C-alpha positions in Angstrom: 16.4 54.0 9.4 16.7 50.1 8.8 15.8 48.2 12.0 18.1 45.6 13.0 17.2 42.2 13.5 17.3 40.9 16.9 18.8 37.4 17.6 16.9 35.5 20.0 19.5 33.3 22.1 18.4 30.7 24.8 20.5 28.6 26.7 19.7 24.8 26.9 21.1 21.7 28.4 21.9 18.5 26.8 21.2 15.6 29.2 22.8 12.3 29.1 20.5 10.9 26.5 21.5 13.3 23.8 18.2 15.4 24.9 17.1 18.9 25.5 13.7 20.7 25.6 12.7 23.1 23.1 12.7 27.2 25.2 9.2 27.7 25.3 9.8 31.4 23.6 10.8 29.1 20.6 8.0 26.6 20.8 6.1 30.0 21.0 8.0 31.4 17.8 7.8 28.4 15.5 3.9 28.1 16.7 4.6 24.3 17.9 2.3 22.3 19.5 2.2 19.0 21.3 3.5 15.9 18.9 5.0 18.7 16.2 8.0 18.1 14.8 11.2 20.2 14.3 13.8 19.5 11.7 17.5 20.8 12.1 19.5 22.4 9.1 23.0 22.3 9.7 24.8 24.6 7.3 27.8 24.9 6.1 29.4 27.6 8.2 28.3 25.4 11.2 25.3 26.9 12.0 22.0 25.1 13.0 18.8 26.5 12.4 15.4 24.6 13.7 12.1 24.6 12.1 8.6 23.3 12.3 8.2 20.0 10.2 6.1 20.9 7.2 3.4 17.9 6.8 3.9 16.4 3.3 0.8 16.2 1.1 0.6 12.8 1.5 0.7 13.0 5.5 -2.5 14.6 5.5 -4.3 11.6 4.6 -4.0 8.9 6.8 -5.9 6.3 4.5 -3.5 7.3 2.1 -0.7 6.9 4.0 -1.6 3.4 5.2 -2.7 2.5 1.9 0.9 3.4 0.6 2.8 1.4 3.6 0.9 -1.5 2.7 2.1 -1.2 -1.1 5.7 -1.1 0.1 5.4 -4.2 2.1 3.5 -6.1 -0.3 6.1 -5.5 -2.9 8.7 -6.1 -0.7 7.8 -9.4 0.5 6.5 -10.3 -2.8 8.1 -9.0 -5.9 7.1 -11.9 -8.5 3.4 -10.1 -8.0 4.0 -7.2 -9.6 2.9 -7.3 -13.0 2.9 -5.0 -15.9 -0.3 -3.4 -17.0 -1.5 -5.0 -20.0 -1.1 -3.3 -23.3 -4.8 -3.7 -23.7 -5.8 -2.0 -20.7 -3.3 0.8 -21.6 -5.3 1.5 -25.5 -8.5 1.3 -23.7 -7.7 3.8 -21.0 -5.6 5.9 -23.8 -8.8 5.6 -26.2 -11.2 7.0 -23.0 -9.2 10.4 -22.5 -8.2 10.8 -26.5 -9.1 14.5 -26.9 -9.8 15.5 -23.5 -7.4 18.7 -22.5 -6.7 18.6 -19.2 -5.2 22.3 -17.4 -3.5 21.0 -14.1 -3.3 24.6 -12.6 -7.1 25.5 -13.1 -9.2 25.6 -10.4 -11.6 22.6 -9.4 -15.2 23.7 -10.2 -17.8 23.6 -7.3 -19.6 20.8 -6.8 -23.4 21.0 -7.1 -24.2 19.0 -4.2 
């Protein structure tokens, strides 16, 4: 006999500022901690789903995030400084990797440190 899924329904009040508290049972269900973020997904039938926001790959490294933010600001404030890569540099790079096969799905080798 198939077990039917239970629906957890917990009322919450919206404040005058449009805020609410995520109930403790929902925080536990989603494994939410302090400063975690959630996303709300509105479905076509009017149902709203709340889920824990998953970090993007570039959000995991704060240095990369800061570098990308720097590049974004620099390109926006000084677009005239953007220059194409010289053809000679592209040709040099191609010559350095000519004949090199790369399997992007293969596991990386272990470091011999």
